[in-house]
N, C-alpha and C positions, 0 to 999 in steps of 0.2 A: 537486414543487412547493415552492418555498422561500418561506415566509411573510415572513421578514425582508426579503428582496430586494423582494418585492411592496410591502411597507409603505414601504421607503425610496424606491422608484421612484415611489410615488403622491404623495409630498410635492413640491409645486412648488419650483422652484429659488429663486424670490423668498423663499419662506418659509424655505428652508434658509439663505439669505444673511442673513435678518433675525434669526434666533435668536441668533447671537453678539452682534449689536448690542444686542438687548434685554437680554441677560445683562450686557453691559457697562454699560448705563444703570442697571440694577438695582444692580450693585455700586457704581457712582458715587453713586447715591442713598443707599446705606447709608453710604458713607464721608462724604459731605457732611452727613448727619444726625449721624453720630458726631462730626464736627468742630464741629457747631453752626452750620454755614453755613446749613442749612435746618432748619426745625422743622415739626412737624405742626400743622395748623390745622383745626378742625372745619368751618369755612366753605369754605376753598379747598383743603383737603388739605395744601398746603405753603405756607410763608411764609419769608421771609428771616430769618435769626437776628439776634441782637444783635451788630452789627459792632464795638461797642466792647469786646467780650470779647477778652482776650489770646489765648485758645486759637484763635480764628478768625484772628487775625493770624499766629499760628504756622503754622496750616494753609495760609494764603495764601502765606506765605514759602516753605514747603516745596514747594507747587505751582509757584510762580514759579521757584525754583531748578531744579526738575525740568524744567519746560517749557523754560527757557533751555538747559540741558544737552542735552535731547533735540533741540532745534533745531540745536545745534552738533554733533549726532551723537557725543556723548561716551559711551564705554562705561561702564556702571554708573551712568547718570544717575539712575535711580530710587533706587538705594541711596544715592548722594550726597545727593539731595534729602531722604531720610528722616533721614540722619545730620545734615544741615544743620539741619533742623527740630528735631531733638532737641537739638543744641547751642544753638540759638536759644532753645528752651524752658528749658534749664538757665540760660542767661544771664538770662532774664526771671524765673527762680525759680518757674516753673510746672511743672517736670518732677517727676512722682511716680514714683520708682523702684519698679517692681512687684516683689512678693515672688518671683514666678516667675523673674525675672531674677537675683535674688540666689541662688536655687537653681542656676540655670544657670551662674552665675559659679563657684560652689562645685564643681559637677561638672566644669567645664572645668579648674579648678585641680587636681582629683584626676586627671583625664586627663593633665595635664601632668606631674604627679608620677609617674604610671604610665609615661609615655614615657621617663623617666630610666632605666628598666630596672634599678632597684635600685642605681644608682651612688651615690646619696646616701641614699635612703630604702629601707626594705625593701618588698617587694611586698605583704606583709600589711597594712602601714600604709596603702598607697594604696587598697586594696580595702575598707577598713573605713569 
């Protein structure tokens, strides 16, 4: 008697199909809240954010670019939308470079130095 099979078979197909949709809506709500497009409200739970905010304009620009590229079936459309929104935020002067990205850039540079196999730098220098 397999309990796992019994549990999986007891869940209706409609519920199995609905679970990924609900997870997608939840992730969308988190992203829209993080971008400031929606905000919490004690009366209605959600309300529209301040549309005059530059960060919301950047988010809409990134969503629009991603949507157009996905409609044209361009490979890497989501990545291009993210990069496009980042470049647009740099252009508006709203981009805050995170400290973690500085560390990642430093680590990538060290990996590049290590990939030279000691042709210019010694291995001990790259690992320190």
